[in-house]
C-alpha positions in Angstrom: -6.4 65.2 33.8 -7.0 61.2 34.4 -3.3 60.3 35.2 -2.6 61.6 38.7 -6.0 60.8 40.3 -5.9 57.1 38.9 -2.4 56.6 40.1 -3.2 57.8 43.6 -6.4 55.6 43.6 -4.2 52.6 42.6 -1.8 53.3 45.4 -4.6 53.2 47.8 -5.8 50.0 46.5 -2.4 48.6 46.6 -1.7 49.7 50.3 -5.1 48.3 51.2 -4.4 45.0 49.7 -0.9 44.8 51.4 -2.5 45.6 54.8 -5.1 43.0 54.3 -2.5 40.4 53.6 -0.6 41.4 56.6 -3.8 41.1 58.7 -4.5 37.5 57.3 -0.9 36.4 58.0 -1.2 37.1 61.5 
């Protein structure tokens, strides 16, 4: 019950972090 939603949420946070780092590097 918990696994899939948590995995998706973690992926979204990771993508957001990567996008933020890319924006900062510009």
